[in-house]
Backbone as numpy.savetxt, mean C-alpha at the origin, in Angstrom:
# Nx Ny Nz CAx CAy CAz Cx Cy Cz
-13.85 -46.92 -21.89 -12.79 -46.15 -21.24 -12.38 -44.94 -22.09
-12.24 -45.18 -23.41 -11.86 -44.08 -24.30 -12.91 -42.98 -24.28
-14.19 -43.41 -24.21 -15.26 -42.41 -24.17 -15.20 -41.59 -22.88
-14.89 -42.27 -21.74 -14.78 -41.56 -20.47 -13.63 -40.58 -20.49
-12.50 -41.00 -21.06 -11.34 -40.10 -21.17 -11.67 -38.90 -22.04
-12.43 -39.13 -23.10 -12.80 -38.05 -24.00 -13.70 -37.03 -23.28
-14.67 -37.56 -22.52 -15.57 -36.68 -21.77 -14.80 -35.91 -20.70
-13.88 -36.60 -20.02 -13.08 -35.95 -18.98 -12.23 -34.83 -19.56
-11.65 -35.10 -20.74 -10.84 -34.08 -21.40 -11.68 -32.87 -21.80
-12.89 -33.13 -22.28 -13.79 -32.03 -22.64 -14.13 -31.19 -21.41
-14.38 -31.86 -20.29 -14.71 -31.13 -19.07 -13.55 -30.27 -18.60
-12.34 -30.82 -18.69 -11.16 -30.03 -18.30 -11.02 -28.80 -19.17
-11.18 -28.98 -20.46 -11.06 -27.85 -21.39 -12.15 -26.82 -21.14
-13.37 -27.29 -20.90 -14.49 -26.38 -20.64 -14.25 -25.58 -19.36
-13.79 -26.29 -18.30 -13.52 -25.61 -17.04 -12.41 -24.59 -17.18
-11.37 -24.93 -17.94 -10.26 -23.99 -18.15 -10.74 -22.76 -18.89
-11.55 -22.97 -19.92 -12.07 -21.84 -20.70 -12.99 -20.98 -19.84
-13.81 -21.63 -19.01 -14.74 -20.91 -18.13 -13.98 -20.06 -17.12
-12.91 -20.64 -16.54 -12.10 -19.90 -15.57 -11.44 -18.71 -16.23
-10.93 -18.92 -17.46 -10.27 -17.84 -18.18 -11.26 -16.72 -18.47
-12.49 -17.11 -18.84 -13.51 -16.11 -19.11 -13.82 -15.32 -17.85
-13.96 -16.02 -16.74 -14.25 -15.33 -15.49 -13.12 -14.39 -15.10
-11.87 -14.81 -15.27 -10.73 -13.98 -14.95 -10.72 -12.73 -15.83
-11.09 -12.91 -17.08 -11.17 -11.77 -17.99 -12.19 -10.76 -17.50
-13.34 -11.27 -17.04 -14.39 -10.38 -16.51 -13.90 -9.65 -15.27
-13.18 -10.35 -14.39 -12.66 -9.73 -13.17 -11.70 -8.60 -13.52
-10.81 -8.83 -14.46 -9.86 -7.79 -14.86 -10.58 -6.59 -15.46
-11.65 -6.85 -16.21 -12.41 -5.75 -16.78 -13.12 -4.97 -15.69
-13.61 -5.68 -14.66 -14.25 -5.00 -13.53 -13.26 -4.11 -12.79
-12.02 -4.59 -12.65 -10.99 -3.77 -12.00 -10.75 -2.49 -12.80
-10.67 -2.63 -14.11 -10.46 -1.47 -14.97 -11.62 -0.50 -14.88
-12.84 -1.04 -14.90 -14.03 -0.18 -14.81 -14.09 0.54 -13.47
-13.74 -0.17 -12.41 -13.73 0.41 -11.06 -12.77 1.59 -11.00
-11.59 1.40 -11.55 -10.59 2.48 -11.54 -11.04 3.64 -12.43
-11.45 3.33 -13.64 -11.80 4.38 -14.61 -13.03 5.18 -14.18
-13.90 4.58 -13.40 -15.12 5.28 -12.97 -14.84 6.36 -11.93
-13.66 6.30 -11.32 -13.34 7.24 -10.25 -13.70 6.73 -8.86
-14.38 5.56 -8.81 -14.81 5.02 -7.52 -13.62 4.68 -6.63
-12.53 4.23 -7.22 -11.33 3.87 -6.46 -10.83 5.06 -5.65
-10.66 6.20 -6.30 -10.15 7.38 -5.61 -11.19 7.96 -4.65
-12.46 7.83 -4.99 -13.51 8.29 -4.09 -13.49 7.51 -2.78
-13.31 6.20 -2.89 -13.28 5.36 -1.68 -12.04 5.65 -0.84
-10.93 5.94 -1.50 -9.73 6.32 -0.75 -9.97 7.63 0.00
-10.58 8.59 -0.68 -10.88 9.88 -0.03 -11.79 9.67 1.18
-12.74 8.72 1.08 -13.65 8.46 2.19 -12.92 7.89 3.40
-11.83 7.18 3.17 -11.02 6.65 4.27 -10.11 7.73 4.84
-9.53 8.53 3.95 -8.56 9.53 4.38 -9.22 10.70 5.10
-10.47 11.00 4.77 -11.16 12.14 5.39 -11.16 12.03 6.93
-11.61 10.92 7.50 -11.54 10.83 8.97 -10.12 10.79 9.50
-9.18 10.31 8.70 -7.77 10.33 9.12 -7.28 11.77 9.26
-7.69 12.62 8.34 -7.31 14.03 8.41 -7.97 14.70 9.62
-9.22 14.37 9.86 -9.93 14.95 11.01 -9.26 14.51 12.31
-8.89 13.25 12.38 -8.23 12.74 13.58 -6.87 13.40 13.78
-6.14 13.60 12.70 -4.82 14.22 12.80 -4.93 15.64 13.36
-5.88 16.40 12.85 -6.07 17.77 13.33 -6.45 17.76 14.81
-7.37 16.86 15.18 -7.81 16.78 16.58 -6.65 16.41 17.50
-5.84 15.44 17.09 -4.71 15.01 17.91 -3.68 16.14 18.06
-3.45 16.87 16.98 -2.48 17.96 17.02 -2.97 19.10 17.90
-4.27 19.42 17.80 -4.81 20.54 18.57 -4.89 20.24 20.06
-5.03 18.95 20.41 -5.19 18.57 21.82 -3.92 17.93 22.39
-2.80 18.21 21.74 -1.53 17.67 22.20 -0.98 18.56 23.33
-1.68 18.54 24.45 -1.37 19.45 25.55 -0.04 19.12 26.22
0.38 17.88 26.12 1.65 17.48 26.73 2.82 17.63 25.77
2.53 18.17 24.60 3.56 18.41 23.58 4.36 17.15 23.25
3.62 16.06 23.07 4.26 14.82 22.66 4.70 14.92 21.19
5.66 14.08 20.83 6.15 14.06 19.45 5.23 13.15 18.63
4.28 13.76 17.93 3.28 13.00 17.18 3.84 12.56 15.83
3.33 11.42 15.36 3.81 10.89 14.08 2.71 10.10 13.39
2.82 10.01 12.06 1.99 9.09 11.28 2.93 8.18 10.51
2.44 6.97 10.22 3.19 6.00 9.42 2.41 5.71 8.15
3.09 5.82 7.02 2.47 5.55 5.72 3.19 4.40 5.04
2.42 3.48 4.49 2.95 2.51 3.54 3.23 3.26 2.23
4.00 2.64 1.33 4.31 3.32 0.07 3.46 2.79 -1.08
3.64 1.52 -1.44 2.98 1.00 -2.64 1.47 0.92 -2.48
0.78 1.62 -3.37 -0.68 1.68 -3.41 -1.28 2.20 -2.12
-0.46 3.02 -1.44 -0.92 3.85 -0.33 -0.48 5.28 -0.62
0.82 5.52 -0.56 1.34 6.84 -0.92 1.35 7.04 -2.43
1.65 5.95 -3.15 1.71 6.02 -4.62 0.83 4.92 -5.21
0.47 5.08 -6.48 -0.38 4.10 -7.15 0.40 3.33 -8.21
0.36 2.01 -8.10 0.99 1.15 -9.10 0.02 0.73 -10.20
-1.20 1.27 -10.17 -2.22 0.80 -11.11 -1.77 0.86 -12.57
-1.21 1.98 -13.06 -0.83 2.00 -14.49 0.13 0.88 -14.86
1.09 0.59 -14.00 2.04 -0.47 -14.29 1.43 -1.85 -14.13
0.53 -2.01 -13.14 -0.16 -3.29 -12.98 -1.02 -3.60 -14.20
-1.70 -2.59 -14.71 -2.55 -2.80 -15.89 -1.70 -3.14 -17.11
-0.50 -2.56 -17.18 0.36 -2.81 -18.35 0.83 -4.26 -18.42
0.81 -4.97 -17.28 1.17 -6.40 -17.27 -0.07 -7.26 -17.03
-1.24 -6.70 -17.33 -2.51 -7.42 -17.26 -2.78 -7.95 -15.85
-2.40 -7.14 -14.83 -2.62 -7.47 -13.42 -1.96 -8.79 -13.02
-0.88 -9.14 -13.71 -0.17 -10.39 -13.41 1.27 -10.11 -13.05
2.13 -11.07 -13.34 3.55 -10.91 -13.08 3.98 -11.55 -11.77
5.24 -11.97 -11.73 5.81 -12.59 -10.54 6.63 -11.56 -9.76
7.37 -12.04 -8.78 8.17 -11.13 -7.94 9.17 -10.34 -8.79
9.81 -11.01 -9.74 10.80 -10.34 -10.59 10.14 -9.22 -11.39
8.91 -9.45 -11.85 8.19 -8.43 -12.61 7.85 -7.24 -11.71
7.49 -7.51 -10.46 7.16 -6.42 -9.54 8.40 -5.57 -9.24
9.55 -6.22 -9.13 10.79 -5.47 -8.92 11.10 -4.62 -10.14
10.88 -5.19 -11.32 11.12 -4.45 -12.56 10.23 -3.22 -12.64
8.98 -3.36 -12.22 8.05 -2.24 -12.19 8.53 -1.17 -11.21
8.95 -1.62 -10.03 9.42 -0.68 -9.01 10.64 0.10 -9.49
11.50 -0.56 -10.25 12.72 0.09 -10.74 12.43 1.20 -11.75
11.22 1.19 -12.32 10.86 2.27 -13.24 10.74 3.60 -12.51
10.32 3.56 -11.26 10.25 4.76 -10.44 9.31 5.82 -10.98
8.22 5.38 -11.61 7.32 6.35 -12.25 5.89 6.30 -11.72
5.68 5.66 -10.56 4.32 5.55 -10.02 3.87 6.89 -9.46
2.67 7.36 -9.83 2.19 8.66 -9.35 1.67 8.62 -7.92
1.62 9.77 -7.29 1.07 9.88 -5.94 -0.43 9.63 -5.96
-0.95 9.11 -4.86 -2.39 9.04 -4.64 -2.80 10.35 -3.98
-3.60 11.18 -4.65 -3.85 12.55 -4.19 -4.33 12.67 -2.75
-5.26 11.83 -2.32 -5.80 11.96 -0.97 -4.73 11.70 0.09
-3.86 10.75 -0.17 -2.81 10.43 0.81 -1.73 11.52 0.79
-1.45 12.06 -0.38 -0.52 13.19 -0.45 -1.07 14.38 0.35
-2.37 14.59 0.28 -3.00 15.67 1.06 -2.87 15.40 2.55
-3.01 14.15 2.97 -2.83 13.80 4.38 -1.39 14.05 4.81
-0.46 13.69 3.96 0.97 13.93 4.22 1.23 15.42 4.40
0.71 16.24 3.51 0.92 17.69 3.60 0.27 18.27 4.85
-0.88 17.73 5.23 -1.54 18.19 6.46 -0.67 17.86 7.67
-0.07 16.67 7.67 0.80 16.28 8.78 1.96 17.26 8.91
2.58 17.61 7.80 3.69 18.57 7.86 3.21 19.92 8.39
2.04 20.35 7.94 1.49 21.62 8.38 1.24 21.64 9.88
0.83 20.50 10.42 0.50 20.40 11.85 1.70 19.96 12.69
2.88 19.97 12.08 4.12 19.58 12.77 4.07 18.16 13.31
3.46 17.28 12.53 3.41 15.85 12.85 4.44 15.14 11.97
5.31 14.36 12.60 6.35 13.66 11.86 5.74 12.60 10.94
6.38 12.41 9.79 5.94 11.41 8.82 7.03 10.35 8.67
6.61 9.09 8.80 7.50 7.95 8.57 6.91 7.08 7.47
7.76 6.60 6.58 7.35 5.61 5.59 7.91 4.26 6.02
7.05 3.23 5.99 7.48 1.86 6.25 6.99 1.00 5.09
7.92 0.42 4.34 7.57 -0.27 3.11 8.15 -1.68 3.07
7.45 -2.56 2.38 7.95 -3.90 2.16 8.95 -3.98 1.02
9.22 -2.86 0.37 10.24 -2.87 -0.69 11.60 -3.22 -0.08
12.42 -4.00 -0.79 13.76 -4.31 -0.27 14.64 -3.07 -0.25
15.63 -3.07 0.64 16.44 -1.86 0.82 17.31 -1.51 -0.38
17.49 -2.44 -1.33 18.25 -2.07 -2.53 17.44 -1.21 -3.50
16.15 -0.99 -3.18 15.32 -0.08 -3.98 15.20 1.29 -3.33
15.97 1.54 -2.29 15.81 2.78 -1.53 16.05 4.01 -2.38
17.13 4.04 -3.14 17.48 5.25 -3.90 16.40 5.61 -4.91
15.96 4.63 -5.72 14.96 4.91 -6.75 13.62 5.25 -6.11
13.32 4.64 -4.96 12.04 4.90 -4.29 12.01 6.31 -3.70
13.09 6.71 -3.06 13.13 8.06 -2.49 13.05 9.12 -3.58
13.69 8.88 -4.70 13.62 9.82 -5.82 12.19 9.93 -6.33
11.50 8.80 -6.46 10.11 8.78 -6.92 9.22 9.54 -5.95
9.37 9.29 -4.65 8.56 9.97 -3.65 8.72 11.48 -3.75
9.95 11.94 -3.88 10.20 13.38 -3.97 9.60 13.96 -5.24
9.70 13.23 -6.34 9.09 13.69 -7.59 7.58 13.78 -7.47
6.99 12.94 -6.62 5.54 12.91 -6.44 5.04 13.92 -5.41
5.96 14.62 -4.76 5.53 15.64 -3.80 5.80 15.29 -2.35
6.26 14.07 -2.09 6.63 13.67 -0.72 8.10 14.08 -0.53
8.31 15.33 -0.27 9.66 15.89 -0.35 10.51 15.70 0.90
9.86 15.41 2.04 10.65 15.20 3.25 9.91 14.29 4.21
10.67 13.66 5.07 10.12 12.75 6.05 11.11 12.62 7.20
10.61 12.15 8.33 11.48 11.97 9.48 12.26 10.67 9.38
11.63 9.63 8.80 12.31 8.35 8.63 11.64 7.52 7.55
12.42 6.65 6.92 11.89 5.75 5.91 12.57 4.40 6.10
11.79 3.33 6.16 12.32 2.00 6.48 11.95 1.01 5.39
12.98 0.36 4.84 12.83 -0.66 3.81 13.08 -2.04 4.41
12.48 -3.05 3.80 12.64 -4.40 4.33 14.10 -4.85 4.20
14.67 -5.27 5.29 16.05 -5.72 5.33 16.10 -7.25 5.21
17.27 -7.80 4.84 17.36 -9.25 4.57 16.87 -10.14 5.70
17.07 -9.74 6.96 16.67 -10.60 8.06 15.15 -10.79 8.15
14.39 -9.93 7.48 12.93 -10.04 7.48 12.39 -10.65 6.19
13.27 -11.11 5.32 12.86 -11.52 3.98 11.91 -12.72 3.99
12.15 -13.69 4.85 11.39 -14.94 4.81 10.38 -15.08 5.95
9.97 -13.96 6.50 8.94 -13.99 7.54 7.81 -13.05 7.11
6.63 -13.16 7.72 5.51 -12.30 7.31 5.88 -10.82 7.36
5.42 -10.10 6.34 5.75 -8.67 6.24 5.20 -7.90 7.43
4.12 -8.39 8.02 3.54 -7.69 9.18 4.53 -7.66 10.35
5.37 -8.68 10.46 6.38 -8.70 11.54 7.37 -7.56 11.37
7.82 -7.36 10.12 8.75 -6.26 9.84 8.10 -4.92 10.14
6.89 -4.73 9.68 6.24 -3.43 9.85 5.93 -3.14 11.32
5.55 -4.17 12.06 5.34 -3.99 13.50 6.64 -3.59 14.19
7.73 -4.26 13.81 9.03 -3.95 14.42 9.45 -2.52 14.14
9.16 -2.02 12.94 9.54 -0.64 12.61 8.68 0.36 13.37
7.40 0.05 13.56 6.56 0.96 14.36 7.01 0.96 15.81
7.41 -0.20 16.31 7.95 -0.25 17.66 9.22 0.60 17.76
10.05 0.52 16.74 11.28 1.31 16.70 10.98 2.80 16.75
9.99 3.20 15.97 9.58 4.62 15.94 9.07 5.04 17.31
8.26 4.18 17.93 7.74 4.46 19.27 8.87 4.56 20.29
9.84 3.67 20.18 10.98 3.68 21.10 11.83 4.94 20.94
11.72 5.59 19.77 12.44 6.84 19.54 11.76 8.02 20.24
10.60 7.75 20.85 9.89 8.80 21.57 8.72 9.38 20.83
8.34 8.78 19.70 7.20 9.28 18.92 5.92 8.57 19.34
4.84 9.30 19.27 3.50 8.74 19.49 2.83 8.63 18.12
2.68 7.39 17.64 2.09 7.18 16.31 0.58 7.30 16.44
0.06 8.37 15.88 -1.38 8.60 15.99 -2.15 7.93 14.86
-1.46 7.64 13.74 -2.12 7.00 12.60 -1.16 6.10 11.85
-1.68 4.96 11.42 -0.97 4.04 10.56 -1.85 3.79 9.35
-1.35 4.08 8.15 -2.17 4.03 6.94 -1.55 3.05 5.96
-2.37 2.12 5.46 -1.87 1.16 4.48 -2.99 0.58 3.66
-2.62 -0.12 2.58 -3.62 -0.73 1.70 -3.81 -2.22 1.97
-2.97 -2.80 2.84 -3.07 -4.21 3.19 -3.30 -4.33 4.70
-4.05 -5.34 5.10 -4.23 -5.56 6.53 -2.91 -5.89 7.21
-1.98 -6.48 6.45 -0.65 -6.77 7.01 0.14 -5.50 7.30
-0.26 -4.37 6.69 0.37 -3.07 7.00 -0.04 -2.59 8.39
-1.19 -3.07 8.86 -1.83 -2.48 10.03 -1.77 -3.36 11.28
-1.46 -4.64 11.10 -1.42 -5.56 12.23 -0.26 -5.25 13.18
-0.44 -5.59 14.43 0.69 -5.55 15.35 0.73 -4.40 16.33
-0.21 -3.46 16.21 -0.26 -2.38 17.19 0.74 -1.27 16.95
1.07 -0.56 18.03 1.97 0.60 18.01 1.42 1.73 17.15
0.11 1.94 17.20 -0.53 3.09 16.55 -1.91 3.27 17.18
-2.29 4.53 17.39 -3.59 4.78 17.99 -4.74 4.43 17.06
-4.57 4.75 15.77 -5.62 4.50 14.79 -5.00 3.86 13.54
-5.77 2.95 12.93 -5.35 2.33 11.67 -6.37 2.68 10.58
-5.86 2.98 9.40 -6.73 3.33 8.28 -6.36 2.47 7.08
-7.31 1.64 6.66 -7.12 0.71 5.54 -7.75 1.30 4.29
-6.92 1.64 3.32 -7.45 2.15 2.06 -7.66 0.98 1.10
-8.59 1.09 0.15 -8.92 -0.05 -0.71 -7.79 -0.43 -1.67
-7.67 -1.73 -1.88 -6.77 -2.24 -2.92 -7.33 -3.57 -3.41
-8.11 -3.55 -4.50 -8.67 -4.79 -5.03 -7.72 -5.47 -6.01
-6.53 -4.93 -6.21 -5.64 -5.40 -7.27 -4.73 -6.55 -6.85
-4.39 -6.63 -5.58 -3.57 -7.75 -5.09 -3.68 -7.81 -3.57
-3.18 -8.92 -3.02 -3.28 -9.17 -1.58 -1.94 -9.64 -1.05
-1.49 -9.04 0.07 -0.25 -9.46 0.72 -0.60 -9.92 2.13
-0.45 -11.22 2.41 -0.85 -11.73 3.73 0.09 -11.25 4.84
């Protein structure tokens, strides 16, 4: 029995060490992916057809409908990568709030270009974010510092949506925008939960290998 326990303990230790090694490799792959420029290249590849679609929709808006796009914020409009790397791609909810309170995440260039194109084409811009509404002031300041200087509306997660899937909140906000008389021609996000639920003609999913929000 003692020998079996000894072997079992060795196996547990070996498996733990093996998992840790694999996790280390995954984190290094994430760093290499970002540093190589492939991350931003893939985002540009997604945003390019979004820009083409926006121009086409604006040029063929013969009924003069009120066109709009919806952008997620975290790792869509702005990049949290520097702060995620600083905590070794880990951290709990409290750590993520602490990171958000720093208000220093830079813009993602391709999405900022899409935002500027929307303004140029007189297409309204709405931000819909899973950030809680008590982060509104610091988030709006960060967006303006990053070049997102104006928008038609910005919606933060309110307490009544706290314990339900984030996709429900985001769908409800897109419905609200639609009910205001806007035609959402594009919805852009880094999570599939940003895009579920309809109320947009086109959805554009930009890459995010760093975390997943169901």
